[in-house]
NUDRENFI-675572 format. One record per residue (C-alpha): residue in three letters; x, y, z. Coordinates in Angstrom, 3 decimals, m for minus. Layout:
BEGIN
<"ALA",<X,Y,Z>>
...
end
This chain:
BEGIN
<"MET",<24.123,m25.970,m10.206>>
<"VAL",<26.206,m22.790,m10.439>>
<"TYR",<29.230,m24.930,m11.408>>
<"VAL",<27.301,m26.538,m14.238>>
<"ALA",<25.933,m23.170,m15.408>>
<"VAL",<29.457,m21.773,m15.716>>
<"ALA",<30.786,m24.917,m17.367>>
<"VAL",<28.222,m24.896,m20.185>>
<"CYS",<28.485,m21.170,m20.926>>
<"GLY",<30.925,m21.695,m23.798>>
<"ARG",<34.036,m23.385,m25.093>>
<"TYR",<36.094,m20.256,m24.620>>
<"PHE",<36.459,m17.734,m21.823>>
<"CYS",<35.154,m15.049,m24.196>>
<"ASP",<31.949,m17.084,m24.660>>
<"PHE",<31.495,m17.120,m20.889>>
<"LEU",<31.903,m13.329,m20.673>>
<"THR",<29.358,m12.895,m23.467>>
<"GLY",<26.713,m15.081,m21.791>>
<"ILE",<27.208,m14.092,m18.162>>
<"ASP",<24.297,m11.640,m18.341>>
<"ASN",<21.939,m14.513,m19.203>>
<"ILE",<23.201,m16.495,m16.205>>
<"HIS",<22.320,m13.598,m13.923>>
<"LEU",<18.843,m13.438,m15.448>>
<"GLN",<18.245,m17.131,m14.769>>
<"MET",<19.550,m16.864,m11.209>>
<"ARG",<17.317,m13.906,m10.487>>
<"TYR",<14.273,m16.192,m10.309>>
<"MET",<16.114,m18.712,m8.135>>
<"TYR",<17.105,m15.914,m5.741>>
<"PRO",<14.411,m13.177,m5.969>>
<"LYS",<16.231,m10.766,m3.653>>
<"MET",<19.445,m10.878,m5.685>>
<"VAL",<20.330,m7.537,m7.295>>
<"SER",<22.158,m8.715,m10.406>>
<"PRO",<24.652,m6.520,m12.282>>
<"SER",<24.937,m6.092,m16.051>>
<"MET",<28.057,m7.022,m18.059>>
<"TYR",<28.757,m6.979,m21.770>>
<"ILE",<31.721,m6.924,m24.157>>
<"SER",<32.275,m4.002,m26.526>>
<"HIS",<35.548,m5.121,m28.166>>
<"GLU",<37.350,m8.400,m28.851>>
<"ASP",<40.867,m9.175,m30.100>>
<"ALA",<43.439,m11.937,m29.841>>
<"ASP",<44.832,m10.490,m26.596>>
<"GLY",<41.561,m10.047,m24.688>>
<"VAL",<38.369,m8.011,m24.503>>
<"LEU",<36.854,m4.788,m23.149>>
<"LEU",<34.285,m5.610,m20.448>>
<"HIS",<31.677,m3.087,m19.265>>
<"TYR",<30.350,m3.629,m15.754>>
<"ARG",<27.263,m1.844,m14.396>>
<"THR",<25.866,m2.305,m10.891>>
<"THR",<23.654,m0.501,m8.381>>
<"ARG",<25.956,m1.476,m5.501>>
<"ASN",<29.348,0.010,m4.838>>
<"GLY",<32.461,m1.837,m3.688>>
<"PHE",<31.985,m5.077,m5.650>>
<"CYS",<34.771,m4.546,m8.230>>
<"PRO",<37.467,m6.460,m6.267>>
<"TYR",<34.991,m9.303,m5.771>>
<"LEU",<34.212,m9.396,m9.513>>
<"ILE",<37.886,m9.341,m10.490>>
<"GLY",<38.627,m12.199,m8.088>>
<"GLN",<35.814,m14.290,m9.551>>
<"LEU",<37.012,m13.670,m13.116>>
<"HIS",<40.538,m14.762,m12.182>>
<"GLN",<39.221,m17.937,m10.551>>
<"ILE",<36.919,m18.894,m13.439>>
<"ALA",<39.603,m18.216,m16.063>>
<"ASN",<42.019,m20.460,m14.179>>
<"ASP",<39.689,m23.284,m13.037>>
<"PHE",<37.450,m23.658,m16.095>>
<"TYR",<39.566,m22.477,m19.013>>
<"GLY",<43.133,m22.883,m17.750>>
<"ILE",<44.354,m19.466,m18.881>>
<"PRO",<46.101,m16.677,m16.945>>
<"LEU",<44.208,m13.381,m16.708>>
<"THR",<45.195,m9.794,m15.944>>
<"VAL",<42.627,m7.037,m15.368>>
<"GLU",<43.106,m3.304,m15.914>>
<"GLU",<40.458,m0.731,m14.987>>
<"LEU",<39.922,1.968,m17.616>>
<"PRO",<38.210,5.359,m17.407>>
<"ASN",<34.612,4.998,m18.467>>
<"THR",<31.679,7.249,m19.402>>
<"PRO",<28.306,6.339,m17.809>>
<"PHE",<25.914,4.699,m20.270>>
<"SER",<22.725,5.073,m18.245>>
<"GLN",<20.741,7.893,m16.758>>
<"GLU",<19.774,5.765,m13.788>>
<"GLU",<21.649,5.810,m10.512>>
<"SER",<24.354,3.157,m10.908>>
<"TYR",<28.080,2.594,m10.926>>
<"GLN",<29.806,2.140,m14.293>>
<"PHE",<33.179,0.490,m14.817>>
<"CYS",<35.197,m0.554,m17.846>>
<"PHE",<37.909,m3.219,m17.652>>
<"ARG",<40.521,m4.388,m20.102>>
<"LEU",<40.804,m8.171,m19.655>>
<"ASN",<44.104,m9.487,m21.013>>
<"PHE",<44.215,m13.216,m21.787>>
<"ASP",<45.005,m15.601,m24.641>>
<"ASN",<41.999,m15.176,m26.923>>
<"ARG",<43.574,m16.510,m30.134>>
<"ASP",<41.567,m19.745,m30.294>>
<"TYR",<38.279,m17.855,m30.004>>
<"MET",<39.260,m15.341,m32.691>>
<"ALA",<40.440,m18.164,m34.973>>
<"GLY",<37.076,m19.891,m34.562>>
<"ARG",<35.292,m16.701,m35.514>>
<"ALA",<37.518,m16.237,m38.545>>
<"ALA",<36.809,m19.803,m39.669>>
<"CYS",<33.064,m19.205,m39.288>>
<"ASN",<33.256,m15.967,m41.267>>
<"GLY",<35.334,m17.713,m43.910>>
<"SER",<32.710,m20.380,m44.460>>
<"LEU",<30.147,m17.721,m45.166>>
<"GLU",<32.356,m16.332,m47.910>>
<"LEU",<32.770,m19.735,m49.629>>
<"GLY",<30.685,m18.786,m52.622>>
<"ARG",<32.879,m15.787,m53.384>>
<"ILE",<36.160,m17.752,m53.611>>
<"ASN",<37.488,m18.175,m57.151>>
<"ILE",<39.228,m21.536,m57.494>>
<"SER",<40.724,m22.556,m60.863>>
<"ASN",<40.682,m26.301,m60.205>>
<"ARG",<37.077,m27.064,m61.221>>
<"GLY",<37.444,m30.775,m60.736>>
<"SER",<37.991,m30.616,m57.014>>
<"VAL",<35.472,m30.846,m54.256>>
<"LYS",<36.137,m27.186,m53.387>>
<"THR",<35.143,m26.203,m56.899>>
<"ILE",<31.878,m28.130,m56.670>>
<"ALA",<31.113,m26.383,m53.354>>
<"SER",<31.915,m23.041,m54.906>>
<"GLU",<29.732,m23.670,m57.936>>
<"LYS",<26.809,m24.709,m55.758>>
<"ALA",<27.101,m21.693,m53.447>>
<"LEU",<23.874,m19.723,m53.100>>
<"SER",<23.440,m16.176,m54.280>>
<"SER",<23.010,m13.259,m51.874>>
<"LEU",<19.855,m13.278,m49.788>>
<"SER",<17.376,m10.533,m50.675>>
<"SER",<16.078,m8.186,m48.021>>
<"SER",<12.455,m9.205,m48.691>>
<"ILE",<13.242,m12.856,m47.905>>
<"LEU",<15.052,m11.780,m44.746>>
<"MET",<12.036,m9.790,m43.586>>
<"GLN",<9.813,m12.820,m44.147>>
<"LEU",<12.126,m15.114,m42.204>>
<"PHE",<12.186,m12.634,m39.311>>
<"PRO",<8.694,m11.068,m39.373>>
<"PHE",<9.378,m8.911,m36.290>>
<"THR",<12.736,m7.541,m37.390>>
<"LEU",<13.724,m3.841,m37.356>>
<"VAL",<16.333,m2.079,m39.483>>
<"PHE",<17.587,1.409,m38.644>>
<"ARG",<20.297,3.844,m39.725>>
<"PRO",<23.092,5.337,m37.563>>
<"ASN",<20.768,8.300,m36.892>>
<"LEU",<18.335,5.700,m35.407>>
<"GLU",<15.762,6.293,m38.161>>
<"ILE",<13.821,3.108,m38.949>>
<"ILE",<14.150,2.248,m42.651>>
<"SER",<12.499,m1.173,m42.732>>
<"ALA",<10.462,m3.550,m40.603>>
<"GLY",<9.427,m7.188,m40.676>>
<"ARG",<6.204,m8.327,m42.309>>
<"GLN",<4.340,m8.867,m39.048>>
<"LEU",<5.396,m5.541,m37.554>>
<"LYS",<3.997,m3.841,m40.652>>
<"ASN",<0.701,m5.652,m40.081>>
<"MET",<0.566,m4.582,m36.446>>
<"PHE",<1.516,m0.988,m37.334>>
<"PRO",<m0.319,m0.319,m40.597>>
<"GLY",<0.360,2.454,m43.047>>
<"ASP",<4.141,2.271,m42.615>>
<"MET",<3.681,3.834,m39.201>>
<"LEU",<7.153,2.719,m38.092>>
<"ILE",<9.050,3.658,m41.257>>
<"GLY",<10.857,6.971,m40.902>>
<"GLN",<10.281,7.160,m37.145>>
<"PRO",<13.190,7.601,m34.703>>
<"LEU",<13.691,4.313,m32.880>>
<"PRO",<13.498,5.895,m29.357>>
<"ASP",<10.014,7.233,m30.247>>
<"VAL",<8.563,3.788,m30.932>>
<"ALA",<10.535,1.521,m28.593>>
<"ARG",<12.559,1.425,m25.421>>
<"ILE",<15.456,m0.869,m24.661>>
<"ARG",<14.762,m3.045,m21.645>>
<"ARG",<17.932,m5.036,m21.490>>
<"PRO",<20.699,m4.030,m21.071>>
<"LYS",<19.453,m0.735,m19.664>>
<"LEU",<21.471,1.787,m21.654>>
<"LEU",<20.865,5.085,m23.353>>
<"PHE",<19.338,4.821,m26.835>>
<"THR",<22.390,5.879,m28.866>>
<"TRP",<24.006,4.369,m31.950>>
<"ASP",<27.340,3.806,m30.205>>
<"ASN",<25.676,1.926,m27.361>>
<"LEU",<23.623,m0.245,m29.713>>
<"TYR",<26.653,m0.948,m31.889>>
<"SER",<28.538,m2.255,m28.855>>
<"LEU",<25.719,m4.711,m28.025>>
<"GLN",<26.144,m6.996,m31.053>>
<"LYS",<27.226,m9.916,m28.871>>
<"VAL",<24.643,m9.319,m26.145>>
<"LEU",<21.097,m10.660,m25.950>>
<"CYS",<18.894,m7.584,m26.232>>
<"GLU",<15.259,m6.898,m25.447>>
<"MET",<13.115,m4.052,m26.703>>
<"GLU",<9.577,m3.051,m25.879>>
<"ILE",<7.548,m1.702,m28.796>>
<"LEU",<4.993,0.909,m27.780>>
<"PRO",<1.320,0.369,m28.711>>
<"ALA",<0.324,1.686,m32.124>>
<"SER",<m2.073,4.208,m30.585>>
<"GLN",<0.684,5.637,m28.414>>
<"ILE",<2.917,6.145,m31.436>>
<"GLU",<0.054,7.663,m33.391>>
<"ARG",<m0.849,9.913,m30.449>>
<"LYS",<2.456,11.745,m30.853>>
<"ASN",<1.200,13.012,m34.173>>
<"THR",<m2.340,13.950,m33.074>>
<"ARG",<m1.465,17.639,m33.205>>
<"HIS",<m1.572,17.279,m36.978>>
<"LEU",<m4.950,15.521,m36.937>>
<"ALA",<m8.481,16.841,m36.823>>
<"PRO",<m10.021,17.028,m33.320>>
<"GLU",<m12.396,14.110,m34.056>>
<"ARG",<m9.504,11.926,m35.226>>
<"ALA",<m7.357,12.889,m32.232>>
<"ASP",<m10.160,11.939,m29.819>>
<"ALA",<m10.569,8.577,m31.541>>
<"VAL",<m6.844,7.878,m31.227>>
<"ALA",<m6.881,8.778,m27.537>>
<"HIS",<m9.891,6.511,m26.918>>
<"ARG",<m8.273,3.616,m28.753>>
<"GLY",<m5.041,4.196,m26.854>>
<"ALA",<m6.768,3.579,m23.532>>
<"LYS",<m7.842,0.117,m24.754>>
<"GLU",<m4.451,m0.796,m26.220>>
<"GLU",<m2.374,0.339,m23.258>>
<"SER",<m1.990,m3.252,m22.082>>
<"ARG",<m0.920,m4.544,m25.529>>
<"ARG",<2.824,m4.332,m25.039>>
<"LEU",<5.064,m6.194,m27.482>>
<"LEU",<8.387,m7.466,m26.109>>
<"LEU",<11.037,m8.459,m28.659>>
<"GLN",<14.166,m10.454,m27.824>>
<"GLY",<17.064,m11.031,m30.166>>
<"GLN",<20.441,m9.890,m31.454>>
<"LEU",<21.671,m6.670,m33.030>>
<"ARG",<23.934,m6.949,m36.060>>
<"TYR",<25.572,m4.227,m38.113>>
<"LEU",<25.278,m4.715,m41.901>>
<"SER",<28.077,m2.812,m43.600>>
<"ASP",<26.505,m3.239,m47.062>>
<"TRP",<23.403,m1.387,m45.832>>
<"ASP",<25.205,0.885,m43.371>>
<"ALA",<22.439,m0.034,m40.945>>
<"MET",<21.754,m2.079,m37.847>>
<"ILE",<19.308,m4.975,m37.950>>
<"PHE",<17.515,m6.331,m34.891>>
<"LEU",<16.882,m10.059,m35.538>>
<"CYS",<14.300,m10.942,m32.942>>
<"ASN",<11.208,m12.880,m31.924>>
<"PRO",<8.318,m11.805,m29.690>>
<"LEU",<8.101,m12.956,m26.081>>
<"ILE",<4.641,m14.444,m25.521>>
<"ASN",<3.512,m16.485,m22.540>>
<"ASN",<0.321,m18.186,m23.668>>
<"LEU",<m2.654,m18.027,m26.020>>
<"GLU",<m4.414,m15.357,m23.952>>
<"ASP",<m1.329,m13.171,m24.128>>
<"MET",<m1.158,m13.716,m27.887>>
<"ASP",<m4.838,m12.832,m28.344>>
<"GLY",<m4.347,m9.651,m26.334>>
<"MET",<m1.608,m8.572,m28.733>>
<"GLY",<m3.725,m9.310,m31.781>>
<"LEU",<m1.423,m12.117,m32.986>>
<"THR",<m2.037,m15.654,m34.192>>
<"ILE",<0.067,m18.815,m34.184>>
<"ASN",<0.812,m18.414,m37.906>>
<"ASP",<2.338,m15.003,m37.236>>
<"LEU",<5.258,m16.668,m35.403>>
<"SER",<8.178,m18.004,m37.411>>
<"LEU",<8.510,m21.765,m37.878>>
<"HIS",<12.241,m21.838,m37.140>>
<"GLY",<11.837,m20.383,m33.646>>
<"HIS",<10.573,m22.053,m30.497>>
<"GLY",<7.854,m19.492,m29.898>>
<"ARG",<5.007,m21.675,m31.137>>
<"ASP",<5.917,m24.577,m28.836>>
<"MET",<6.257,m22.306,m25.822>>
<"VAL",<2.919,m20.613,m26.453>>
<"MET",<1.076,m23.899,m26.912>>
<"ALA",<2.694,m25.387,m23.806>>
<"GLY",<1.911,m22.270,m21.773>>
<"TRP",<5.542,m21.769,m20.769>>
<"GLN",<6.488,m18.363,m19.512>>
<"HIS",<9.522,m16.509,m20.761>>
<"ASN",<11.920,m15.247,m18.132>>
<"SER",<11.793,m11.815,m19.707>>
<"ARG",<8.020,m11.712,m19.318>>
<"LEU",<8.407,m12.729,m15.687>>
<"GLU",<11.081,m10.101,m15.264>>
<"ASP",<8.790,m7.501,m16.800>>
<"LEU",<5.963,m8.466,m14.446>>
<"TYR",<8.396,m8.420,m11.535>>
<"GLU",<9.678,m4.957,m12.454>>
<"ARG",<6.180,m3.602,m12.881>>
<"ALA",<5.130,m5.064,m9.537>>
<"GLU",<8.152,m3.385,m7.946>>
<"GLU",<7.252,m0.125,m9.672>>
<"ARG",<3.672,m0.306,m8.387>>
<"SER",<4.987,m1.131,m4.924>>
<"GLN",<7.237,1.936,m4.989>>
<"GLN",<4.376,4.098,m6.231>>
<"LEU",<2.163,2.732,m3.470>>
<"GLN",<4.861,3.468,m0.902>>
<"GLN",<5.204,7.013,m2.225>>
<"THR",<1.427,7.379,m2.049>>
<"TYR",<1.425,6.220,1.570>>
<"GLU",<4.223,8.641,2.417>>
<"LEU",<2.392,11.473,0.667>>
<"GLN",<m0.824,10.517,2.452>>
<"ASP",<0.996,10.529,5.784>>
<"GLU",<2.518,13.929,4.997>>
<"TRP",<m0.879,15.410,4.107>>
<"LYS",<m2.390,13.833,7.234>>
<"LYS",<0.262,15.539,9.345>>
<"ARG",<m0.492,18.834,7.629>>
<"GLY",<m4.204,18.352,8.188>>
<"ASP",<m3.654,17.456,11.841>>
<"LYS",<m1.457,20.509,12.316>>
<"LEU",<m4.144,22.723,10.821>>
<"LEU",<m6.882,21.035,12.866>>
<"TYR",<m4.935,21.274,16.131>>
<"SER",<m4.367,24.967,15.489>>
<"MET",<m8.165,25.439,15.571>>
<"ILE",<m9.264,22.789,18.081>>
<"PRO",<m7.291,21.253,20.971>>
<"GLN",<m5.781,17.890,20.090>>
<"SER",<m7.609,15.960,22.801>>
<"VAL",<m10.933,17.438,21.671>>
<"ALA",<m10.154,16.848,17.976>>
<"ASP",<m9.305,13.203,18.656>>
<"SER",<m12.614,12.755,20.457>>
<"LEU",<m14.518,14.288,17.566>>
<"ARG",<m12.579,12.058,15.194>>
<"SER",<m13.802,9.002,17.062>>
<"GLY",<m17.367,9.914,16.079>>
<"THR",<m18.646,12.185,18.856>>
<"ASP",<m21.269,14.617,17.575>>
<"PRO",<m20.139,18.245,18.098>>
<"VAL",<m23.686,19.197,19.089>>
<"ASN",<m23.551,16.777,22.028>>
<"THR",<m20.519,18.504,23.520>>
<"CYS",<m22.770,20.914,25.375>>
<"GLN",<m24.930,18.104,26.776>>
<"GLY",<m22.541,16.768,29.384>>
<"THR",<m20.418,14.538,27.154>>
<"ARG",<m16.787,13.910,27.869>>
<"ILE",<m15.761,16.773,25.560>>
<"LEU",<m17.632,19.286,27.694>>
<"CYS",<m15.211,20.272,30.473>>
<"ALA",<m15.727,22.407,33.542>>
<"PHE",<m12.587,24.218,34.663>>
<"GLU",<m12.524,25.408,38.274>>
<"SER",<m9.828,27.985,37.649>>
<"ILE",<m8.526,29.444,34.407>>
<"THR",<m7.206,32.824,33.339>>
<"VAL",<m8.724,34.485,30.264>>
<"LEU",<m6.971,37.322,28.417>>
<"PHE",<m8.297,39.638,25.721>>
<"VAL",<m6.136,42.040,23.726>>
<"GLU",<m7.565,44.595,21.312>>
<"LEU",<m5.979,46.699,18.588>>
<"ALA",<m7.292,50.021,19.866>>
<"ASN",<m6.775,52.270,16.849>>
<"ILE",<m7.231,49.777,14.020>>
<"ASP",<m10.533,51.409,12.999>>
<"GLU",<m8.705,54.665,12.261>>
<"ILE",<m6.187,52.834,10.081>>
<"THR",<m8.988,50.957,8.282>>
<"ALA",<m10.754,54.227,7.441>>
<"THR",<m7.659,55.581,5.647>>
<"SER",<m6.183,52.387,4.159>>
<"PRO",<m7.912,48.987,4.492>>
<"MET",<m4.911,47.136,3.057>>
<"GLU",<m2.618,48.773,5.570>>
<"ALA",<m5.011,47.721,8.330>>
<"VAL",<m4.956,44.112,7.138>>
<"SER",<m1.143,44.152,6.974>>
<"CYS",<m0.967,45.675,10.430>>
<"MET",<m3.287,43.079,11.967>>
<"ASN",<m1.384,40.257,10.301>>
<"SER",<1.943,41.518,11.663>>
<"VAL",<0.611,42.018,15.181>>
<"PHE",<m1.309,38.747,15.429>>
<"SER",<1.604,36.782,13.939>>
<"CYS",<3.826,38.318,16.602>>
<"PHE",<1.310,37.224,19.273>>
<"ASP",<1.259,33.685,17.838>>
<"ASN",<5.023,33.435,18.199>>
<"ILE",<4.838,34.588,21.797>>
<"ILE",<2.185,32.129,22.975>>
<"ASP",<4.189,29.263,21.437>>
<"GLN",<6.734,29.927,24.177>>
<"HIS",<4.233,29.634,27.035>>
<"SER",<1.695,27.088,28.316>>
<"VAL",<m1.363,28.953,27.037>>
<"TYR",<m3.998,28.288,24.405>>
<"LYS",<m5.108,30.674,21.673>>
<"VAL",<m8.885,30.466,21.456>>
<"GLU",<m9.653,32.732,18.534>>
<"THR",<m9.298,36.120,16.862>>
<"VAL",<m12.542,37.966,16.263>>
<"GLY",<m12.068,41.122,14.272>>
<"LYS",<m9.512,43.188,16.143>>
<"VAL",<m9.638,41.142,19.369>>
<"TYR",<m7.246,38.312,20.257>>
<"MET",<m8.263,35.786,22.965>>
<"VAL",<m5.901,33.643,25.036>>
<"VAL",<m6.644,31.155,27.857>>
<"GLY",<m4.320,29.724,30.500>>
<"GLY",<m5.154,26.511,32.378>>
<"ALA",<m7.286,25.022,29.573>>
<"PRO",<m7.790,22.733,27.767>>
<"GLU",<m4.801,21.193,29.592>>
<"THR",<m5.184,22.125,33.268>>
<"ASN",<m2.221,23.496,35.221>>
<"GLU",<m1.544,25.499,38.378>>
<"THR",<0.576,28.196,36.730>>
<"HIS",<m2.049,29.670,34.414>>
<"VAL",<m2.102,33.106,36.104>>
<"ARG",<1.678,33.431,35.846>>
<"ASP",<1.685,32.190,32.240>>
<"VAL",<m1.003,34.637,31.100>>
<"ALA",<0.636,37.534,32.960>>
<"LEU",<3.970,36.870,31.227>>
<"VAL",<2.178,36.637,27.865>>
<"ALA",<0.433,39.994,28.500>>
<"LEU",<3.750,41.689,29.351>>
<"SER",<5.368,40.177,26.234>>
<"PHE",<2.479,41.431,24.075>>
<"ARG",<2.910,44.970,25.378>>
<"ASP",<6.708,45.001,25.102>>
<"GLU",<6.800,43.526,21.573>>
<"ILE",<4.249,46.047,20.289>>
<"GLU",<6.367,48.879,21.707>>
<"LYS",<9.374,47.485,19.808>>
<"ILE",<7.369,47.260,16.586>>
<"VAL",<6.140,50.846,16.935>>
<"ASN",<9.633,52.164,17.717>>
<"SER",<11.369,50.260,14.901>>
<"SER",<8.841,50.928,12.131>>
<"GLU",<6.344,53.445,10.878>>
<"MET",<3.467,51.294,12.102>>
<"SER",<1.356,53.196,14.610>>
<"VAL",<m0.715,50.700,16.567>>
<"HIS",<m1.909,50.637,20.160>>
<"ILE",<m3.287,47.720,22.153>>
<"ARG",<m5.486,47.346,25.225>>
<"ILE",<m5.058,44.246,27.377>>
<"GLY",<m7.187,42.824,30.178>>
<"PHE",<m7.502,39.477,31.928>>
<"HIS",<m9.460,37.824,34.707>>
<"THR",<m9.238,34.550,36.668>>
<"GLY",<m12.208,32.348,37.469>>
<"SER",<m14.151,29.218,36.514>>
<"ALA",<m15.550,28.406,33.065>>
<"VAL",<m16.963,25.684,30.849>>
<"ALA",<m15.543,24.762,27.410>>
<"GLY",<m16.891,22.705,24.548>>
<"VAL",<m17.250,22.353,20.768>>
<"VAL",<m20.402,23.828,19.308>>
<"GLY",<m21.854,23.885,15.837>>
<"ARG",<m22.096,21.365,12.990>>
<"LYS",<m20.374,23.426,10.333>>
<"MET",<m16.903,24.776,11.063>>
<"PRO",<m17.038,23.636,14.712>>
<"ARG",<m15.148,25.769,17.214>>
<"TYR",<m13.844,25.177,20.705>>
<"CYS",<m15.542,27.866,22.804>>
<"PHE",<m15.521,28.965,26.454>>
<"PHE",<m18.662,29.878,28.389>>
<"GLY",<m19.223,31.520,31.741>>
<"ASP",<m19.047,34.784,33.656>>
<"THR",<m15.238,34.624,33.709>>
<"ILE",<m15.119,35.241,29.957>>
<"ASN",<m17.481,38.218,30.234>>
<"THR",<m15.482,39.733,33.094>>
<"ALA",<m12.177,39.288,31.200>>
<"ALA",<m13.726,41.037,28.188>>
<"ARG",<m14.787,43.925,30.450>>
<"MET",<m11.239,44.213,31.782>>
<"GLN",<m10.038,44.665,28.220>>
<"THR",<m12.710,47.167,27.144>>
<"THR",<m12.125,49.330,30.239>>
<"SER",<m8.340,49.224,29.836>>
<"LEU",<m6.218,51.987,28.303>>
<"PRO",<m3.835,51.857,25.298>>
<"GLY",<m0.537,50.326,26.289>>
<"LYS",<m1.910,49.157,29.662>>
<"ILE",<m2.624,45.729,31.192>>
<"HIS",<m5.847,45.812,33.184>>
<"ILE",<m6.404,42.940,35.642>>
<"SER",<m9.214,41.969,37.966>>
<"HIS",<m8.935,41.683,41.751>>
<"ASN",<m9.019,37.845,41.516>>
<"SER",<m6.022,37.825,39.209>>
<"PHE",<m4.216,40.402,41.344>>
<"CYS",<m4.626,38.279,44.483>>
<"ARG",<m3.141,35.253,42.770>>
<"LEU",<m0.230,37.265,41.375>>
<"GLN",<0.531,38.567,44.852>>
<"LYS",<1.308,35.023,45.897>>
<"LEU",<4.008,34.890,43.217>>
<"ASP",<7.329,36.675,43.278>>
<"GLY",<8.374,39.209,40.671>>
<"PHE",<5.094,40.740,39.466>>
<"VAL",<4.735,44.457,40.126>>
<"CYS",<1.151,45.788,40.143>>
<"GLU",<m0.503,49.130,40.863>>
<"LEU",<m3.979,49.851,42.199>>
<"ARG",<m6.186,51.492,39.625>>
<"GLY",<m9.142,51.970,41.928>>
<"THR",<m12.837,51.446,41.561>>
<"VAL",<m14.094,51.002,37.996>>
<"LEU",<m17.690,50.827,36.858>>
<"VAL",<m17.988,47.619,34.855>>
<"LYS",<m21.025,47.031,32.671>>
<"GLY",<m23.147,44.204,34.049>>
<"LYS",<m20.932,43.901,37.126>>
<"GLY",<m21.174,47.253,38.865>>
<"GLU",<m18.174,48.729,40.662>>
<"MET",<m15.013,46.629,40.832>>
<"ASN",<m11.579,47.181,42.341>>
<"THR",<m9.010,46.589,39.594>>
<"HIS",<m5.248,46.914,39.140>>
<"TRP",<m2.585,47.604,36.516>>
<"LEU",<0.078,45.005,35.820>>
<"LEU",<3.268,47.005,35.361>>
<"ARG",<6.208,44.651,34.949>>
<"TYR",<7.914,41.478,36.025>>
<"GLU",<11.146,41.656,38.016>>
<"LEU",<13.303,38.621,38.515>>
<"PRO",<13.486,37.821,42.209>>
<"SER",<16.886,38.682,43.658>>
<"ILE",<18.980,35.863,45.048>>
<"GLU",<20.217,36.625,48.548>>
<"GLU",<23.860,35.886,49.108>>
<"PRO",<24.569,33.719,52.130>>
<"LYS",<25.987,35.598,55.111>>
end
């Protein structure tokens, strides 16, 4: 089939080069996954042509050149040489642009064109021998065709100047766009070129005179909407409302561009692409609106679909698919952001359980979210003098708390601990929950020492004067999510109360620990503690407590 398609492309190699774009369009529906390039000729002479090649894939130039050599030799029996020329991109889309000078014997093609052009000038030839057949042909030659007749023959035609200003339109286009809406408008404001996909410039359009072109005319309401700033508010609203209904009425025109030197203008001789009667009714057209000399009426009545319409539907389906993919990716990104925010407030395992439909209120009724921890370590740290700063400068207090708590957040990210909450000037950390581990005392102790040391660095390196009190305790507790609105993961039990008392009875710059925590730290190497003595703790009575001073790396004994 490909052999036959190439063979019937034209009598000359130049005809084949001109129609190769149409072959690719036909093959696109035979091979849906094929990414076809675009090729067109911008110059012809007796020694060859200038061929422009545009593709979305790189590295295919040698393959193209080899195919051109083979076709020129096998089908047309002519030698071919190819020279790549520097080229300026014609499209804003991401693609690769190439320009080739194809050198071959093109004299027969040019002679055929000259003969065709000569026949059109028959009526202008002055022959003295009036008795000959040539004289009779000359005398019977028709006069020049008027522009009004031309617009009737091609009711969807467009004529525009080198500045792309539309100066005339076919009869049917004037009916579809009343009030000379198109006349005087820049062509890019009322249409877009669909094929080939090039920039809307005069030079580009001038070079497409031997290429089948397609344009999409925007709906009348969309063109009129561009001028709504000059209309009254009521009129502008009416145009916008009508535009929503006409958004689907898209007119596709297919035809040929020709430059008319007498007019110094370009004319687009075209016909609309319509699939069936429903499509025609949606555009507001009738059978009589189509020209008799075209095949549009037969195709509409038979319900045949134009390839360009199929291509348009295919492109729009691809566009929707890409938009859907982007929506999914954006949805996934926002889901990740939401999860990150949620997991910063509630443990992931608990959040996933709530997500499955568990009622937060039931978490304190023995459900699987309610967890009893036999041994955890709870730490509280308080900004001791923040009230004094707040009294003098509330904004300075807010800035101070943000700096300190952000520093704490960075520290706990480096240890296996969980930040429960910040309430006012108090920061709460738990080790051993919600993920249980055996190193929670060590983890919390290292966090407490890091808190103290980092605050000392901040105070020494800046004018910020802030002091903290730290205390922690080890014991059992229960955790769960409570509340219907803004649910929070909370800890309950005497361990939390005792840890809070360790913090309130601590001193600025000190780490106050209970006897339970001290006993566990004694089983670990490196932690240096000091006995504080007996402290009266509210609700607990007298308790023996200690100060955590520092952590010293255990020395490694050298072998004897």
